[in-house]
OpenMM code with the backbone's topology and positions (N, CA, C; nanometers):
from openmm import Vec3, app, unit

residues = "UNK UNK UNK UNK UNK UNK UNK UNK UNK UNK UNK UNK UNK UNK UNK UNK UNK UNK UNK UNK UNK UNK UNK UNK UNK UNK UNK UNK UNK UNK UNK UNK UNK UNK UNK UNK UNK UNK UNK UNK UNK UNK UNK UNK UNK UNK UNK UNK UNK UNK UNK UNK UNK UNK UNK UNK UNK UNK UNK UNK UNK UNK UNK UNK UNK UNK UNK UNK UNK UNK UNK UNK UNK UNK UNK UNK UNK UNK UNK UNK UNK UNK UNK UNK UNK UNK UNK UNK UNK UNK UNK UNK UNK UNK UNK UNK UNK UNK UNK UNK UNK UNK UNK UNK UNK UNK UNK UNK".split()
positions = [
    Vec3(0.3448, -1.2912, 0.7205),
    Vec3(0.2752, -1.1759, 0.8320),
    Vec3(0.1551, -1.2689, 0.9189),
    Vec3(0.0624, -1.2678, 0.8217),
    Vec3(-0.1070, -1.2646, 0.8915),
    Vec3(-0.0745, -1.4360, 0.9844),
    Vec3(0.0608, -1.5154, 0.9155),
    Vec3(0.0967, -1.6564, 1.0311),
    Vec3(0.1227, -1.6154, 1.1364),
    Vec3(0.2160, -1.4529, 1.1530),
    Vec3(0.2835, -1.4778, 1.2684),
    Vec3(0.2412, -1.3647, 1.3390),
    Vec3(0.0960, -1.3239, 1.3401),
    Vec3(0.0335, -1.1701, 1.3552),
    Vec3(-0.0267, -1.2158, 1.5128),
    Vec3(-0.0237, -1.1667, 1.6326),
    Vec3(-0.0513, -1.1841, 1.7402),
    Vec3(-0.1849, -1.1630, 1.7731),
    Vec3(-0.2093, -1.2560, 1.8523),
    Vec3(-0.3888, -1.2456, 1.8844),
    Vec3(-0.4426, -1.1844, 1.9273),
    Vec3(-0.3838, -1.0847, 2.0104),
    Vec3(-0.4220, -0.9847, 2.1487),
    Vec3(-0.4051, -0.8478, 2.0657),
    Vec3(-0.3331, -0.8727, 1.9117),
    Vec3(-0.3482, -0.7455, 1.8457),
    Vec3(-0.4529, -0.7400, 1.7638),
    Vec3(-0.5535, -0.6425, 1.7186),
    Vec3(-0.6815, -0.6076, 1.5878),
    Vec3(-0.6071, -0.5716, 1.4424),
    Vec3(-0.6189, -0.6844, 1.3752),
    Vec3(-0.5475, -0.6844, 1.2259),
    Vec3(-0.6250, -0.5865, 1.1457),
    Vec3(-0.7462, -0.5289, 1.1903),
    Vec3(-0.7990, -0.4541, 1.1315),
    Vec3(-0.7770, -0.2889, 1.1875),
    Vec3(-0.6981, -0.3147, 1.2511),
    Vec3(-0.7141, -0.1445, 1.3326),
    Vec3(-0.5374, -0.1107, 1.3608),
    Vec3(-0.4690, -0.2385, 1.2909),
    Vec3(-0.2979, -0.2336, 1.2802),
    Vec3(-0.2109, -0.2742, 1.1697),
    Vec3(-0.0979, -0.1430, 1.1585),
    Vec3(-0.0370, -0.2076, 1.0471),
    Vec3(0.1074, -0.2576, 1.0804),
    Vec3(0.1977, -0.3336, 1.0099),
    Vec3(0.3474, -0.3804, 1.0420),
    Vec3(0.4335, -0.2578, 0.9763),
    Vec3(0.5150, -0.2264, 1.0223),
    Vec3(0.6086, -0.1319, 0.9257),
    Vec3(0.7059, -0.2626, 0.8993),
    Vec3(0.7394, -0.2527, 0.7733),
    Vec3(0.7994, -0.3738, 0.6924),
    Vec3(0.9449, -0.3313, 0.6009),
    Vec3(0.9467, -0.1924, 0.6868),
    Vec3(1.0943, -0.1332, 0.6316),
    Vec3(1.1594, -0.0805, 0.7348),
    Vec3(1.2864, -0.0951, 0.7737),
    Vec3(1.3870, -0.0583, 0.8782),
    Vec3(1.4193, 0.0686, 0.8538),
    Vec3(1.3970, 0.2129, 0.9258),
    Vec3(1.4079, 0.3023, 0.9132),
    Vec3(1.3481, 0.3968, 0.8406),
    Vec3(1.1945, 0.3156, 0.8738),
    Vec3(1.1058, 0.3683, 0.7841),
    Vec3(1.0687, 0.5283, 0.8848),
    Vec3(1.0272, 0.6403, 0.8291),
    Vec3(0.9941, 0.7419, 0.8633),
    Vec3(0.8486, 0.7911, 0.9308),
    Vec3(0.8612, 0.8244, 1.0511),
    Vec3(0.7590, 0.8783, 1.0854),
    Vec3(0.7460, 1.0395, 1.1233),
    Vec3(0.6211, 1.1061, 1.0326),
    Vec3(0.6052, 1.2415, 0.9936),
    Vec3(0.5292, 1.3319, 1.0601),
    Vec3(0.5219, 1.4266, 1.0714),
    Vec3(0.4095, 1.5035, 1.1574),
    Vec3(0.3171, 1.5433, 1.0667),
    Vec3(0.3591, 1.5715, 0.9564),
    Vec3(0.2308, 1.5853, 0.8707),
    Vec3(0.2418, 1.4664, 0.7186),
    Vec3(0.1308, 1.4218, 0.6658),
    Vec3(0.1286, 1.3139, 0.5350),
    Vec3(0.2080, 1.4114, 0.4172),
    Vec3(0.3825, 1.4387, 0.4092),
    Vec3(0.4478, 1.4945, 0.3164),
    Vec3(0.5738, 1.4571, 0.3507),
    Vec3(0.6161, 1.4178, 0.2690),
    Vec3(0.7474, 1.3985, 0.2551),
    Vec3(0.8642, 1.4581, 0.2727),
    Vec3(0.8454, 1.5915, 0.2696),
    Vec3(0.9000, 1.6965, 0.3062),
    Vec3(0.8640, 1.7724, 0.4679),
    Vec3(0.7587, 1.7164, 0.5078),
    Vec3(0.7076, 1.6812, 0.6713),
    Vec3(0.8243, 1.6899, 0.7899),
    Vec3(0.8432, 1.7252, 0.8835),
    Vec3(0.9225, 1.7151, 0.9416),
    Vec3(0.9428, 1.5527, 1.0000),
    Vec3(1.0506, 1.5463, 1.0398),
    Vec3(1.0656, 1.4326, 1.0570),
    Vec3(1.0246, 1.3573, 1.2281),
    Vec3(0.9680, 1.2845, 1.2819),
    Vec3(0.9499, 1.2775, 1.4491),
    Vec3(1.0708, 1.1884, 1.4711),
    Vec3(1.0813, 1.0773, 1.3974),
    Vec3(1.1696, 0.9877, 1.4149),
    Vec3(1.1676, 0.8284, 1.3126),
    Vec3(1.2925, 0.7529, 1.3278),
    Vec3(1.2697, 0.6657, 1.2263),
    Vec3(1.1932, 0.5014, 1.3364),
    Vec3(1.1287, 0.4504, 1.2302),
    Vec3(1.0748, 0.3098, 1.3229),
    Vec3(1.1555, 0.1821, 1.2298),
    Vec3(1.1535, 0.0970, 1.3062),
    Vec3(1.2088, -0.0306, 1.2574),
    Vec3(1.1130, -0.1437, 1.2996),
    Vec3(1.0304, -0.2303, 1.2231),
    Vec3(0.9729, -0.3242, 1.2452),
    Vec3(0.8893, -0.3664, 1.3264),
    Vec3(0.7928, -0.2849, 1.3313),
    Vec3(0.6885, -0.2596, 1.4944),
    Vec3(0.5803, -0.2364, 1.4435),
    Vec3(0.4391, -0.2562, 1.5203),
    Vec3(0.3477, -0.2509, 1.4520),
    Vec3(0.2438, -0.1157, 1.4696),
    Vec3(0.2101, -0.0957, 1.4428),
    Vec3(0.1266, 0.0685, 1.5013),
    Vec3(-0.0111, 0.0702, 1.4606),
    Vec3(-0.0476, 0.1359, 1.5310),
    Vec3(-0.2306, 0.1319, 1.5647),
    Vec3(-0.2713, 0.2539, 1.4618),
    Vec3(-0.3548, 0.2497, 1.3569),
    Vec3(-0.3826, 0.3089, 1.2444),
    Vec3(-0.5513, 0.3913, 1.2607),
    Vec3(-0.5439, 0.5160, 1.2225),
    Vec3(-0.6669, 0.5366, 1.2245),
    Vec3(-0.6989, 0.5996, 1.0799),
    Vec3(-0.7904, 0.5401, 1.0343),
    Vec3(-0.8199, 0.5415, 0.8792),
    Vec3(-0.8394, 0.6568, 0.8951),
    Vec3(-0.9270, 0.7108, 0.9126),
    Vec3(-1.0132, 0.8452, 0.8961),
    Vec3(-0.9183, 0.9573, 0.8995),
    Vec3(-0.8219, 0.9103, 0.9516),
    Vec3(-0.7332, 1.0396, 0.9932),
    Vec3(-0.6157, 1.0267, 0.8357),
    Vec3(-0.6279, 0.8960, 0.7813),
    Vec3(-0.5099, 0.8905, 0.7175),
    Vec3(-0.5273, 0.9669, 0.5359),
    Vec3(-0.4652, 0.9400, 0.4600),
    Vec3(-0.4805, 1.0317, 0.3015),
    Vec3(-0.4619, 0.9658, 0.1959),
    Vec3(-0.5531, 1.0050, 0.1004),
    Vec3(-0.6267, 1.0876, 0.1047),
    Vec3(-0.7663, 1.0516, 0.2078),
    Vec3(-0.8216, 1.1603, 0.2216),
    Vec3(-0.9259, 1.1195, 0.3647),
    Vec3(-1.0982, 1.0709, 0.2603),
    Vec3(-1.1394, 1.0047, 0.3541),
    Vec3(-1.2859, 0.9653, 0.3237),
    Vec3(-1.2921, 0.8041, 0.2926),
    Vec3(-1.4156, 0.7729, 0.3368),
    Vec3(-1.4392, 0.5893, 0.2806),
    Vec3(-1.4355, 0.5965, 0.0930),
    Vec3(-1.4392, 0.6975, 0.0759),
    Vec3(-1.4062, 0.6406, -0.0878),
    Vec3(-1.2996, 0.6845, -0.1753),
    Vec3(-1.2060, 0.7047, -0.0850),
    Vec3(-1.0721, 0.6944, -0.1578),
    Vec3(-0.9964, 0.5426, -0.1477),
    Vec3(-0.9441, 0.5550, -0.2858),
    Vec3(-0.9249, 0.3802, -0.3182),
    Vec3(-0.8299, 0.3113, -0.2155),
    Vec3(-0.7394, 0.4060, -0.1821),
    Vec3(-0.5704, 0.3790, -0.1525),
    Vec3(-0.5381, 0.4837, -0.0440),
    Vec3(-0.5052, 0.4671, 0.0667),
    Vec3(-0.4472, 0.5418, 0.1347),
    Vec3(-0.2839, 0.5551, 0.0930),
    Vec3(-0.2449, 0.6842, 0.0775),
    Vec3(-0.1373, 0.6881, 0.0816),
    Vec3(-0.0636, 0.7013, 0.1689),
    Vec3(-0.0822, 0.7819, 0.2822),
    Vec3(-0.0244, 0.8186, 0.3692),
    Vec3(-0.0753, 0.7711, 0.4778),
    Vec3(-0.0135, 0.6796, 0.6206),
    Vec3(-0.1488, 0.6312, 0.7093),
    Vec3(-0.1073, 0.7053, 0.8588),
    Vec3(-0.2196, 0.7979, 0.9258),
    Vec3(-0.2063, 0.8448, 1.0478),
    Vec3(-0.2395, 0.7109, 1.1230),
    Vec3(-0.0625, 0.6891, 1.2309),
    Vec3(-0.0910, 0.6079, 1.3134),
    Vec3(-0.0113, 0.6687, 1.4284),
    Vec3(0.0222, 0.5339, 1.4926),
    Vec3(0.0648, 0.5713, 1.6416),
    Vec3(0.1185, 0.4233, 1.7099),
    Vec3(0.1949, 0.4458, 1.8280),
    Vec3(0.2364, 0.3398, 1.8624),
    Vec3(0.1476, 0.3207, 1.9956),
    Vec3(0.1712, 0.1603, 2.0004),
    Vec3(0.0354, 0.0724, 2.0570),
    Vec3(0.0018, 0.1553, 2.1898),
    Vec3(0.1846, 0.2374, 2.2576),
    Vec3(0.1385, 0.2418, 2.3856),
    Vec3(0.0947, 0.3895, 2.4257),
    Vec3(0.0980, 0.4595, 2.2167),
    Vec3(0.0665, 0.6238, 2.2457),
    Vec3(0.1321, 0.7214, 2.2206),
    Vec3(0.2821, 0.6613, 2.2344),
    Vec3(0.3839, 0.7860, 2.2908),
    Vec3(0.4066, 0.8488, 2.1274),
    Vec3(0.4060, 0.7981, 2.0611),
    Vec3(0.4266, 0.9075, 1.9096),
    Vec3(0.3409, 0.8758, 1.8127),
    Vec3(0.2833, 1.0099, 1.7603),
    Vec3(0.1611, 0.9400, 1.6198),
    Vec3(0.2327, 1.0658, 1.4951),
    Vec3(0.2066, 0.9561, 1.4142),
    Vec3(0.2488, 1.0911, 1.2599),
    Vec3(0.2183, 1.0127, 1.2130),
    Vec3(0.2393, 1.0464, 1.0566),
    Vec3(0.2245, 0.9383, 0.9351),
    Vec3(0.3340, 0.8721, 0.8849),
    Vec3(0.2976, 0.7510, 0.8490),
    Vec3(0.4232, 0.7082, 0.7382),
    Vec3(0.3545, 0.6580, 0.6380),
    Vec3(0.4278, 0.6674, 0.5137),
    Vec3(0.3851, 0.6001, 0.3736),
    Vec3(0.4086, 0.4710, 0.3888),
    Vec3(0.2616, 0.4931, 0.3120),
    Vec3(0.1852, 0.3511, 0.2724),
    Vec3(0.2577, 0.2075, 0.2552),
    Vec3(0.3922, 0.2909, 0.1541),
    Vec3(0.5044, 0.1791, 0.0733),
    Vec3(0.5839, 0.1073, 0.2001),
    Vec3(0.5665, 0.1538, 0.3507),
    Vec3(0.6404, 0.1405, 0.4416),
    Vec3(0.5959, 0.0519, 0.5595),
    Vec3(0.4544, 0.0238, 0.5395),
    Vec3(0.3672, -0.0784, 0.6354),
    Vec3(0.2538, -0.1470, 0.5620),
    Vec3(0.2287, -0.3148, 0.6192),
    Vec3(0.1559, -0.3841, 0.5838),
    Vec3(0.0457, -0.4036, 0.6522),
    Vec3(-0.0843, -0.4706, 0.5876),
    Vec3(-0.1688, -0.4857, 0.6881),
    Vec3(-0.1800, -0.6452, 0.7105),
    Vec3(-0.2176, -0.6994, 0.7891),
    Vec3(-0.2069, -0.7988, 0.7718),
    Vec3(-0.3502, -0.9232, 0.7410),
    Vec3(-0.4288, -0.7695, 0.6637),
    Vec3(-0.5141, -0.8759, 0.6183),
    Vec3(-0.5741, -0.8259, 0.5151),
    Vec3(-0.4100, -0.7810, 0.4401),
    Vec3(-0.4259, -0.7477, 0.2972),
    Vec3(-0.4062, -0.9063, 0.2125),
    Vec3(-0.3334, -0.8921, 0.0634),
    Vec3(-0.3833, -0.9918, -0.0159),
    Vec3(-0.2638, -1.0649, 0.0633),
    Vec3(-0.2945, -1.2151, 0.0592),
    Vec3(-0.1908, -1.2873, 0.1376),
    Vec3(-0.2241, -1.4419, 0.0451),
    Vec3(-0.0953, -1.4812, -0.0147),
    Vec3(-0.0968, -1.6462, -0.0394),
    Vec3(-0.0570, -1.7411, 0.0888),
    Vec3(-0.1031, -1.8385, 0.0680),
    Vec3(-0.0983, -1.9589, 0.1214),
    Vec3(-0.0710, -2.0719, 0.0489),
    Vec3(0.0933, -2.0969, 0.1215),
    Vec3(0.1477, -2.2354, 0.0357),
    Vec3(0.1395, -2.3360, 0.1540),
    Vec3(0.1198, -2.5227, 0.0507),
    Vec3(0.1383, -2.6335, 0.0911),
    Vec3(0.2181, -2.6899, 0.0284),
    Vec3(0.2672, -2.8515, 0.0914),
    Vec3(0.3600, -2.8750, 0.0568),
    Vec3(0.2850, -2.9771, -0.0047),
    Vec3(0.2700, -3.0825, -0.1233),
    Vec3(0.1964, -3.1865, -0.1963),
    Vec3(0.2595, -3.3117, -0.1375),
    Vec3(0.1822, -3.4176, -0.1843),
    Vec3(0.2592, -3.5579, -0.1182),
    Vec3(0.3897, -3.5767, -0.1976),
    Vec3(0.4613, -3.5255, -0.2882),
    Vec3(0.5725, -3.5129, -0.3626),
    Vec3(0.6562, -3.3974, -0.3174),
    Vec3(0.6209, -3.3129, -0.1848),
    Vec3(0.7369, -3.2362, -0.1054),
    Vec3(0.7290, -3.1092, -0.2271),
    Vec3(0.6586, -3.0795, -0.2923),
    Vec3(0.6809, -2.9941, -0.4232),
    Vec3(0.6079, -2.8643, -0.3261),
    Vec3(0.6080, -2.7214, -0.3210),
    Vec3(0.5824, -2.6584, -0.2368),
    Vec3(0.4252, -2.5788, -0.3731),
    Vec3(0.3190, -2.5865, -0.3365),
    Vec3(0.1743, -2.5051, -0.4283),
    Vec3(0.1473, -2.4018, -0.3830),
    Vec3(0.0922, -2.3213, -0.3865),
    Vec3(-0.0359, -2.2013, -0.3514),
    Vec3(-0.1427, -2.2767, -0.3858),
    Vec3(-0.1794, -2.2620, -0.2279),
    Vec3(-0.3358, -2.3201, -0.2563),
    Vec3(-0.4363, -2.2371, -0.2423),
    Vec3(-0.3943, -2.1246, -0.1912),
    Vec3(-0.5296, -1.9982, -0.1670),
    Vec3(-0.4540, -1.8536, -0.2178),
    Vec3(-0.5168, -1.8004, -0.2280),
    Vec3(-0.4831, -1.6372, -0.2271),
    Vec3(-0.6174, -1.5970, -0.1906),
    Vec3(-0.5514, -1.5069, -0.0743),
    Vec3(-0.7291, -1.4027, -0.0727),
    Vec3(-0.6930, -1.2886, -0.0290),
    Vec3(-0.7826, -1.1926, -0.1211),
    Vec3(-0.7419, -1.0574, -0.1796),
    Vec3(-0.8015, -0.9904, -0.0242),
    Vec3(-0.8137, -1.0084, 0.0656),
    Vec3(-0.8105, -0.8944, 0.2213),
    Vec3(-0.9835, -0.8964, 0.2543),
    Vec3(-0.9411, -0.8992, 0.3771),
    Vec3(-1.1085, -0.9182, 0.4363),
    Vec3(-1.1992, -0.7778, 0.4361),
] * unit.nanometer
topology = app.Topology()
chain = topology.addChain("A")
for resn in residues:
    res = topology.addResidue(resn, chain)
    for name in ("N", "CA", "C"):
        topology.addAtom(name, app.Element.getBySymbol(name[0]), res)
């Protein structure tokens, strides 16, 4: 995902929906009302409004998001999205044509 991320979109302020049929909800809860379903698009995030709230939260379970055009806003579960600046591995072929992992970046 990182290598295909558009240069025009801030990788630190957006996530990619990685699962077709991802549910956008009006509240950060699996029982909350469904706004719509999403398929593999890029969403803008609001880290402070994501849950659990606060800078000390180790992991956000629900991301507060909106479409890039701002038409839809809500929450998506963390299992349905991925940040382009999260963990990522880089692979290269060696001179024998074998793929090797040459780097593991643990996030920015």
